[in-house]
N, C-alpha and C positions, 0 to 999 in steps of 0.2 A: 274557415274551419267548419267541418260538417257537424251540425248540431241535431240532425235527425236521429232520434233514438231507436228507429226501427232495427230490431235484432242487434242492438248495440252490445248487449252482454255476450251474446254468442260470438259476435265478431271479435270482441276483445279477447275472448278465450282462445279462438282460433289463431289470432295474431300472436298471443303468448306462446302457443304451441309451435307456431312458425319460427319464432326466435329460439325456442328450445332446440328445434331441429337444426337451425342454422348454426347455433353455437356449438352443437355437437359435431356436425359434419363439416362446417365451413363452406367455402365456395369452391367451384371448379368441377362439380359432378354433372352428369347429364340430368335433364329434367325428370327422367324416369326414376332415378335414384331418390331424388327429393320427393317425388310423388309417393313412392312406396313407403319411404320413411315417414312422411307426413301422415299417411293413412294409419300407420302403426301408432304414431304419437297421438293422433286424434282419438283413436279407440282407447288408448291408455288413459286419456283425459276424460273419458266418458262421453265422447261425441261420436255418434254413429256416422260413418262415412262410407262411400263406395265410389269406385272409379274404374273405368269410365262410365258415364251415364249416357244412355241413349236419349236424344232430344228430338221430339217430333217437330217437323216443319209443316206449317199450315199455309195454305193459299186459298183465300176466299172461302174459308170454312171447311176445306177439304185437306185431309192429311196427304201431303205429296211426297213425303220421304222422312228420313231420319238422318241425324249425324251424331257422332259421339263427341263428348267434350267433358271437361271438368266443370261441373256446375257448382255454383257458389264460389268455388275457389279455382282460380286459374293460376297455374304454376309456371314460372319461367326462370331461366338461369342465363342472364346476360352479363356481359362484361361492362356494360354501360355504367358510368359513374352516377347517373341519376335516372329518374323515371322518364326523362324526355323521350327516349326511344320506346319505352313502354306505352306511352300515350298514343302512339300511332298505330301499332299493330295489335299488341296484347289487349289494350283497353278496348279497341274496336271488337275484338273477338269475344271478350267478356260481355260487352253490351249486346252482342248478337245472341249469346246464350240467355241473357236476361230477357230480351225481347221474345225469344222463342219459348219461354217457360213461364210458369206462374211465380217463379222465384224473383224477388224484388231487390235483393242485396247480393253483391258479389265482391269478392276480395281478389285482388291481383297481388300475388306474392312473388317477389324477385329474390332468388337465391344467388345473386351476382356478387361482385366484388364487395358491395355494401348491401346488407339486407334491407329491403324496402317493401312497403306494402301500400296499396291504394284501395280504398273502399268506394265502390260504385253503387248507386241507388237508382233504380228505375221502377217507380210505383206502377202497379198493375193498372191503375186508373189512367196512366199515360200511354199504355200499350194499345195497339189496335185491337179492338174487340173482335174475337173470333166468332164467326157465325156458326150456328149448328150445322154440322155436315157429317158425312160418313168418315169414319176413322180408318 
């Protein structure tokens, strides 16, 4: 069980909104439908959100590019009965987002057959320190 309280209250609020969206829409839609619905529901719950977010990619202190992704929350819609499939690809994607940003907590939300979520934590102290360089 994850006992780290970092952003715990916000994560619980987001997970509650996730279940609200899942209960209203059910499973079977494309990820884009859940993404738009979740953004609306998060705003209604008083949580500012935006998507997609441009994430800078750094190499040896130099900004070498950008990629877009859902930061803090990664949305998927799989038919998997459990998070086993999520552990391989979606979890790796979310960890990449966390490594590339100052964000330390991410949520993986699965709008599949069964609603599931996973909370991932990557403290900034564990990330490779970015050297000062040109952006």
